[in-house]
PyMOL CGO cylinders between C-alpha atoms (Angstrom):
from pymol import cmd
from pymol.cgo import CYLINDER

trace = [
    CYLINDER, 88.65, 47.51, 112.07, 88.27, 48.68, 115.64, 0.3, 1, 1, 1, 1, 1, 1,
    CYLINDER, 88.27, 48.68, 115.64, 86.14, 51.51, 116.92, 0.3, 1, 1, 1, 1, 1, 1,
    CYLINDER, 86.14, 51.51, 116.92, 85.78, 53.79, 119.91, 0.3, 1, 1, 1, 1, 1, 1,
    CYLINDER, 85.78, 53.79, 119.91, 82.50, 55.19, 121.27, 0.3, 1, 1, 1, 1, 1, 1,
    CYLINDER, 82.50, 55.19, 121.27, 82.31, 58.54, 123.04, 0.3, 1, 1, 1, 1, 1, 1,
    CYLINDER, 82.31, 58.54, 123.04, 79.01, 59.55, 124.64, 0.3, 1, 1, 1, 1, 1, 1,
    CYLINDER, 79.01, 59.55, 124.64, 78.30, 63.11, 125.78, 0.3, 1, 1, 1, 1, 1, 1,
    CYLINDER, 78.30, 63.11, 125.78, 76.68, 62.46, 129.17, 0.3, 1, 1, 1, 1, 1, 1,
    CYLINDER, 76.68, 62.46, 129.17, 75.50, 66.05, 129.49, 0.3, 1, 1, 1, 1, 1, 1,
    CYLINDER, 75.50, 66.05, 129.49, 73.05, 65.89, 126.56, 0.3, 1, 1, 1, 1, 1, 1,
    CYLINDER, 73.05, 65.89, 126.56, 72.04, 62.21, 126.60, 0.3, 1, 1, 1, 1, 1, 1,
    CYLINDER, 72.04, 62.21, 126.60, 68.39, 61.64, 127.61, 0.3, 1, 1, 1, 1, 1, 1,
    CYLINDER, 68.39, 61.64, 127.61, 68.87, 57.92, 128.21, 0.3, 1, 1, 1, 1, 1, 1,
    CYLINDER, 68.87, 57.92, 128.21, 66.35, 56.86, 125.55, 0.3, 1, 1, 1, 1, 1, 1,
    CYLINDER, 66.35, 56.86, 125.55, 68.13, 53.53, 125.03, 0.3, 1, 1, 1, 1, 1, 1,
    CYLINDER, 68.13, 53.53, 125.03, 68.06, 53.51, 121.21, 0.3, 1, 1, 1, 1, 1, 1,
    CYLINDER, 68.06, 53.51, 121.21, 71.85, 53.14, 121.11, 0.3, 1, 1, 1, 1, 1, 1,
    CYLINDER, 71.85, 53.14, 121.11, 71.67, 50.15, 123.45, 0.3, 1, 1, 1, 1, 1, 1,
    CYLINDER, 71.67, 50.15, 123.45, 69.29, 48.37, 121.10, 0.3, 1, 1, 1, 1, 1, 1,
    CYLINDER, 69.29, 48.37, 121.10, 71.37, 49.31, 118.03, 0.3, 1, 1, 1, 1, 1, 1,
    CYLINDER, 71.37, 49.31, 118.03, 74.73, 48.09, 119.39, 0.3, 1, 1, 1, 1, 1, 1,
    CYLINDER, 74.73, 48.09, 119.39, 75.20, 44.56, 118.08, 0.3, 1, 1, 1, 1, 1, 1,
    CYLINDER, 75.20, 44.56, 118.08, 78.22, 44.05, 120.35, 0.3, 1, 1, 1, 1, 1, 1,
    CYLINDER, 78.22, 44.05, 120.35, 76.20, 45.03, 123.47, 0.3, 1, 1, 1, 1, 1, 1,
    CYLINDER, 76.20, 45.03, 123.47, 78.80, 47.60, 124.55, 0.3, 1, 1, 1, 1, 1, 1,
    CYLINDER, 78.80, 47.60, 124.55, 76.41, 50.30, 125.78, 0.3, 1, 1, 1, 1, 1, 1,
    CYLINDER, 76.41, 50.30, 125.78, 74.25, 50.41, 128.90, 0.3, 1, 1, 1, 1, 1, 1,
    CYLINDER, 74.25, 50.41, 128.90, 72.48, 53.06, 130.96, 0.3, 1, 1, 1, 1, 1, 1,
    CYLINDER, 72.48, 53.06, 130.96, 74.56, 54.63, 133.70, 0.3, 1, 1, 1, 1, 1, 1,
    CYLINDER, 74.56, 54.63, 133.70, 73.18, 54.30, 137.23, 0.3, 1, 1, 1, 1, 1, 1,
    CYLINDER, 73.18, 54.30, 137.23, 74.08, 57.91, 137.97, 0.3, 1, 1, 1, 1, 1, 1,
    CYLINDER, 74.08, 57.91, 137.97, 72.24, 61.00, 136.79, 0.3, 1, 1, 1, 1, 1, 1,
    CYLINDER, 72.24, 61.00, 136.79, 73.44, 63.70, 134.42, 0.3, 1, 1, 1, 1, 1, 1,
    CYLINDER, 73.44, 63.70, 134.42, 72.75, 67.45, 134.81, 0.3, 1, 1, 1, 1, 1, 1,
    CYLINDER, 72.75, 67.45, 134.81, 69.36, 67.01, 133.11, 0.3, 1, 1, 1, 1, 1, 1,
    CYLINDER, 69.36, 67.01, 133.11, 68.27, 64.37, 135.63, 0.3, 1, 1, 1, 1, 1, 1,
    CYLINDER, 68.27, 64.37, 135.63, 68.48, 61.45, 133.19, 0.3, 1, 1, 1, 1, 1, 1,
    CYLINDER, 68.48, 61.45, 133.19, 70.43, 58.20, 133.36, 0.3, 1, 1, 1, 1, 1, 1,
    CYLINDER, 70.43, 58.20, 133.36, 72.72, 58.68, 130.36, 0.3, 1, 1, 1, 1, 1, 1,
    CYLINDER, 72.72, 58.68, 130.36, 74.11, 55.94, 128.18, 0.3, 1, 1, 1, 1, 1, 1,
    CYLINDER, 74.11, 55.94, 128.18, 77.61, 54.72, 128.98, 0.3, 1, 1, 1, 1, 1, 1,
    CYLINDER, 77.61, 54.72, 128.98, 79.97, 52.78, 126.74, 0.3, 1, 1, 1, 1, 1, 1,
    CYLINDER, 79.97, 52.78, 126.74, 82.12, 49.98, 128.08, 0.3, 1, 1, 1, 1, 1, 1,
    CYLINDER, 82.12, 49.98, 128.08, 85.82, 50.23, 127.38, 0.3, 1, 1, 1, 1, 1, 1,
    CYLINDER, 85.82, 50.23, 127.38, 86.18, 47.24, 125.13, 0.3, 1, 1, 1, 1, 1, 1,
    CYLINDER, 86.18, 47.24, 125.13, 88.10, 46.09, 122.09, 0.3, 1, 1, 1, 1, 1, 1,
    CYLINDER, 88.10, 46.09, 122.09, 84.90, 44.57, 120.68, 0.3, 1, 1, 1, 1, 1, 1,
    CYLINDER, 84.90, 44.57, 120.68, 83.61, 47.78, 119.05, 0.3, 1, 1, 1, 1, 1, 1,
    CYLINDER, 83.61, 47.78, 119.05, 83.85, 47.48, 115.27, 0.3, 1, 1, 1, 1, 1, 1,
    CYLINDER, 83.85, 47.48, 115.27, 83.11, 51.16, 114.63, 0.3, 1, 1, 1, 1, 1, 1,
    CYLINDER, 83.11, 51.16, 114.63, 79.89, 50.48, 112.71, 0.3, 1, 1, 1, 1, 1, 1,
    CYLINDER, 79.89, 50.48, 112.71, 78.35, 53.73, 113.97, 0.3, 1, 1, 1, 1, 1, 1,
    CYLINDER, 78.35, 53.73, 113.97, 74.80, 52.41, 114.35, 0.3, 1, 1, 1, 1, 1, 1,
    CYLINDER, 74.80, 52.41, 114.35, 74.61, 53.81, 117.88, 0.3, 1, 1, 1, 1, 1, 1,
    CYLINDER, 74.61, 53.81, 117.88, 75.45, 57.30, 116.63, 0.3, 1, 1, 1, 1, 1, 1,
    CYLINDER, 75.45, 57.30, 116.63, 73.01, 57.04, 113.72, 0.3, 1, 1, 1, 1, 1, 1,
    CYLINDER, 73.01, 57.04, 113.72, 70.01, 56.23, 115.93, 0.3, 1, 1, 1, 1, 1, 1,
    CYLINDER, 70.01, 56.23, 115.93, 70.84, 58.79, 118.67, 0.3, 1, 1, 1, 1, 1, 1,
    CYLINDER, 70.84, 58.79, 118.67, 68.16, 61.52, 118.52, 0.3, 1, 1, 1, 1, 1, 1,
    CYLINDER, 68.16, 61.52, 118.52, 70.29, 63.85, 120.67, 0.3, 1, 1, 1, 1, 1, 1,
    CYLINDER, 70.29, 63.85, 120.67, 73.48, 63.54, 118.59, 0.3, 1, 1, 1, 1, 1, 1,
    CYLINDER, 73.48, 63.54, 118.59, 75.25, 62.61, 121.83, 0.3, 1, 1, 1, 1, 1, 1,
    CYLINDER, 75.25, 62.61, 121.83, 77.42, 59.82, 120.40, 0.3, 1, 1, 1, 1, 1, 1,
    CYLINDER, 77.42, 59.82, 120.40, 80.60, 59.97, 118.35, 0.3, 1, 1, 1, 1, 1, 1,
    CYLINDER, 80.60, 59.97, 118.35, 82.20, 56.88, 116.88, 0.3, 1, 1, 1, 1, 1, 1,
    CYLINDER, 82.20, 56.88, 116.88, 85.81, 56.82, 115.79, 0.3, 1, 1, 1, 1, 1, 1,
    CYLINDER, 85.81, 56.82, 115.79, 87.36, 54.09, 113.66, 0.3, 1, 1, 1, 1, 1, 1,
    CYLINDER, 87.36, 54.09, 113.66, 90.90, 53.00, 114.29, 0.3, 1, 1, 1, 1, 1, 1,
    CYLINDER, 90.90, 53.00, 114.29, 92.73, 51.24, 111.47, 0.3, 1, 1, 1, 1, 1, 1,
]
cmd.load_cgo(trace, "trace")
């Protein structure tokens, strides 16, 4: 099963919990700033996401959505 990660840059504080939770290492901190002055998380466009949802589960800001594609 494949997955897709969508991160809402506007509310992400850049805490990094999602980066640690992603077993496929598909998330990193963006070098740019968001409107809150934080470096938000950014997901790589990759076919390696399995849609496990761990990144969304650990996100304290509820800034991540994970979609599974059959």
